[in-house]
C-alpha positions in Angstrom: 106.0 88.2 78.3 104.6 90.9 80.5 106.6 93.5 82.1 105.4 95.3 84.8 107.4 98.6 86.6 106.1 100.4 89.4 108.3 103.7 90.3 108.3 106.2 92.9 107.7 109.8 92.8 109.7 112.4 94.5 109.9 115.4 96.5 112.5 118.0 94.9 113.9 120.3 98.1 115.8 122.4 95.7 118.8 123.5 93.7 122.2 124.3 95.0 123.5 126.6 92.6 121.5 128.3 89.7 124.1 130.8 88.3 126.9 128.4 88.1 129.2 130.9 90.2 130.6 127.8 92.0 131.9 126.3 88.8 129.2 123.7 88.7 125.4 124.7 88.1 122.3 123.2 89.5 122.9 120.3 91.9 120.0 119.4 93.7 118.8 117.4 96.8 115.7 115.2 97.0 113.8 112.2 98.3 112.0 109.4 96.4 108.2 108.9 98.2 106.1 106.1 98.2 103.1 107.8 97.1 101.9 108.5 94.4 103.6 105.7 92.0 103.7 105.0 88.2 102.8 101.6 87.4 103.2 100.7 83.5 102.7 97.2 82.0 104.2 96.3 78.5 103.3 93.2 76.6 104.0 92.3 73.0 101.4 93.6 70.3 101.1 93.8 66.6 101.3 97.5 66.7 101.8 100.2 69.4 98.9 101.1 71.6 98.5 102.7 74.9 95.7 102.7 77.4 95.0 104.4 80.6 95.8 108.2 81.9 98.5 110.1 80.6 98.2 108.1 77.3 98.6 111.1 75.4 102.3 111.2 76.3 103.4 107.7 76.5 103.3 106.9 72.4 105.9 109.8 72.1 107.9 108.0 74.9 107.7 104.6 73.8 108.5 105.8 70.0 111.6 107.6 71.3 112.7 104.5 72.8 111.9 102.0 70.0 113.4 104.4 67.4 116.6 104.7 69.5 117.1 101.0 69.4 115.8 100.4 66.0 112.7 98.3 67.2 109.4 97.4 65.6 106.4 99.2 67.6 105.2 95.7 68.4 104.1 96.7 71.7 101.0 97.5 74.2 101.4 99.7 77.0 98.9 99.7 79.8 99.5 102.9 82.3 97.8 101.3 85.4 98.6 104.2 87.7 100.0 107.9 87.3 101.8 110.6 89.3 99.9 114.1 88.6 101.5 115.9 85.9 103.6 119.0 86.2 102.7 119.5 89.9 106.3 119.0 91.2 106.5 115.2 92.0 108.6 114.2 88.9 106.0 112.4 86.8 107.7 113.0 83.7 111.0 111.5 84.6 109.1 108.4 86.3 106.9 107.9 83.5 109.5 108.0 80.7 111.8 105.6 82.7 109.3 103.2 83.6 108.1 102.9 79.9 112.1 102.5 78.9 112.7 100.3 81.4 109.5 97.9 80.5 110.6 98.1 77.0 114.0 97.4 77.3 113.3 94.2 79.6 110.6 93.1 76.9 112.9 93.6 74.0 116.3 92.2 75.9 118.1 95.3 75.6 121.0 95.7 78.2 121.0 99.3 79.5 121.3 100.8 82.7 119.3 103.8 84.2 121.5 106.4 83.2 121.9 105.3 79.7 117.9 104.9 79.7 117.6 108.7 81.2 119.8 109.9 78.2 117.8 107.9 75.4 114.7 109.5 76.9 116.0 113.0 77.5 115.6 113.3 81.0 117.8 114.4 84.0 119.3 117.2 81.9 119.0 119.7 85.2 118.5 117.7 88.3 119.6 114.1 88.7 116.9 113.6 91.7 114.3 111.7 89.5 116.8 109.5 87.9 118.4 108.3 91.1 115.1 108.0 92.6 114.0 105.7 90.0 117.3 103.9 90.2 117.7 103.4 94.2 115.2 105.7 96.0 116.1 107.3 99.4 117.4 110.7 100.0 119.8 111.9 97.2 122.1 114.6 96.2 123.8 115.3 92.8 126.7 117.3 91.9 125.2 119.4 89.0 126.8 120.2 85.9 130.2 121.6 85.3 130.2 124.8 83.6 133.1 126.5 81.8 133.4 130.1 80.8 132.7 129.6 77.1 129.6 127.6 77.2 127.8 127.9 80.6 124.4 126.9 79.3 125.6 123.7 77.3 123.2 120.8 77.4 124.5 118.0 79.3 124.8 114.2 77.6 123.9 112.7 80.7 122.2 113.0 84.2 124.4 114.8 87.0 126.3 112.2 89.2 125.0 111.3 92.6 127.3 112.6 95.3 125.1 111.2 98.4 122.5 108.7 98.2 121.4 107.8 101.9 118.5 105.7 103.2 115.8 108.2 104.8 113.7 107.1 107.9 110.8 105.9 106.9 109.1 106.7 110.0 109.4 110.3 109.1 106.0 111.3 107.3 105.4 114.1 104.9 102.1 115.5 104.6 101.6 116.4 100.8 99.0 119.0 99.4 98.6 120.0 95.8 96.9 123.1 95.7 94.2 123.4 92.8 96.0 126.3 91.1 97.3 125.1 87.7 100.5 123.5 87.0 104.2 124.1 87.7 106.6 125.1 84.9 107.8 122.3 82.7 109.3 121.8 78.9 110.2 125.0 77.1 108.8 127.3 79.8 110.8 125.8 82.5 114.0 126.0 80.4 113.1 129.7 79.5 112.7 130.2 83.4 116.3 128.8 84.3 118.1 131.0 81.4 116.4 134.0 83.2 117.4 133.1 86.5 121.0 131.7 85.4 121.7 135.2 84.0 121.0 136.7 87.6 123.7 136.4 90.5 121.2 134.6 93.0 123.3 134.9 96.3 122.6 132.4 99.1 124.4 129.4 97.4 127.1 129.6 100.3 124.6 129.7 103.0 122.5 126.9 101.3 125.9 124.7 100.9 126.4 125.2 104.6 123.0 124.2 105.8 123.1 120.9 103.8 126.8 120.4 104.5 126.5 121.1 108.4 122.7 120.5 108.9 120.9 118.5 106.5 123.2 115.5 106.1 124.4 115.3 109.9 120.4 115.4 111.0 119.8 112.6 108.5 122.7 110.4 109.7 121.8 111.3 113.5 118.2 110.5 112.7 117.4 114.2 114.1 114.1 115.2 112.6 114.1 118.6 114.2 117.2 119.6 112.8 116.4 117.8 109.4 113.1 119.9 109.4 114.7 123.3 110.1 117.2 123.0 107.4 114.2 122.2 104.9 112.7 125.5 105.8 115.9 127.3 105.6 116.5 125.7 102.0 112.9 126.6 101.0 113.5 130.2 102.1 116.6 130.5 100.0 115.5 128.5 96.9 112.1 130.4 97.0 113.9 133.7 96.9 115.5 132.5 93.8 112.5 131.5 92.0 110.7 134.9 93.3 111.4 136.8 90.1 109.5 133.7 88.0 106.9 132.5 90.5 106.3 136.2 92.0 106.6 134.6 95.6 108.4 132.3 97.8 105.7 129.5 96.8 104.2 129.2 93.4 101.0 130.6 94.6 99.4 132.7 97.6 97.5 129.3 98.6 100.8 127.3 98.7 102.2 129.9 100.9 99.0 129.6 103.1 99.3 126.0 103.2 102.7 126.1 104.2 102.0 128.2 107.1 98.9 126.0 108.3 101.6 123.0 108.5 103.8 124.9 110.5 100.6 125.8 112.8 100.0 122.0 112.8 103.5 121.1 114.1 105.6 120.5 111.0 109.0 120.5 111.8 110.0 121.6 108.3 108.2 122.6 105.0 108.8 123.5 101.3 107.7 123.5 97.9 108.7 120.7 95.5 110.3 121.8 92.3 108.3 124.5 90.8 105.4 123.3 92.6 102.4 123.8 93.2 103.0 120.9 95.5 103.7 121.7 99.1 105.1 119.5 101.8 105.6 119.3 105.6 107.1 116.8 107.7 106.1 115.2 111.0 107.5 112.1 113.1 104.1 111.1 114.6 100.5 110.3 113.1 99.1 112.8 115.6 100.8 115.7 114.6 100.3 114.8 110.8 96.9 114.5 111.8 96.8 118.2 112.9 98.5 119.4 110.1 96.3 117.7 107.6 93.4 119.4 109.6 94.8 122.8 109.4 95.5 122.5 105.7 91.8 121.2 104.8 90.6 124.4 106.9 93.1 126.8 105.3 92.5 125.4 101.7 88.7 124.9 101.7 86.7 127.3 99.4 90.1 129.0 98.1 90.6 126.7 95.1 91.0 123.3 97.6 94.0 120.9 97.5 94.6 117.3 97.0 96.2 116.1 100.4 97.7 112.8 101.3 100.6 111.4 103.3 103.8 110.0 101.9 106.9 108.1 103.2 110.3 107.7 102.2 111.0 105.1 99.6 114.2 103.5 99.9 114.0 101.0 97.2 113.4 102.4 93.7 111.6 101.0 91.2 110.2 97.8 91.0 110.5 95.5 88.0 108.5 92.2 87.5 108.6 89.9 84.7 106.1 87.2 84.0 105.0 85.0 81.1 101.8 85.2 79.4 99.2 82.8 80.2 97.9 80.9 77.2 
């Protein structure tokens, strides 16, 4: 038996409440995108083995799943395609869920995506990556409820999705990953959120109104201009929240320059995905996307460079295929 899982990356547009002053903490918005992808294949074997890029992380993820369900390590995992790690595109969650889903199918374990996310320790703050894997599309999650006695408790499962809506697949994102190092992850990310949660961030009300009265109506009415404006507004607010940690509205000066270049090129909205350094801009025509990409290349040339590509919405989520081994 052979199990293949193909999972989309995601853009994380921002959090809604970092300090929990609303009674709920975090809450987030984002979008599954069709590039880049994780592609994982699992087959029975005599012992655990992993091949391909990111093979350093995969054995620990596989062992976590196998240990939880008390299974023998009789599996080979081939990592055929990977999302760049720690750049703001959700590589960790997609890799973990892809491996867990492949192994669950291989060993006939009946488990939904939320259960697998809990087993693999994913989605503790944001539910965007888990929901992107599950069904794709535009996603808004409700964060985690907080209490006066335990505001920093660790949740047992990912936040629940409040809104999931198909995203127009003719709206294009020009995505740039500045070659300036990696975004925060793991313990460093946890420390950053604890630091930010201790501050009254302000702006939650404005951000919530922007989502409710601008972003969501623009999505339903397929109004790209209004949606893009809401993206930029949210980036300004969330970037200001992140400034004490990343020392700017964007994670790097090059990222900020790239965002301005996208605007010059005609982007309807710009932002940074999660902790970055990935920056994105939205367009509704290939001509505008061409101009944006040209501006970004001119801006990043000689200043550290950047990986640049285009992506559209993924409204399906992970694809799972099972086939019998040929003898």
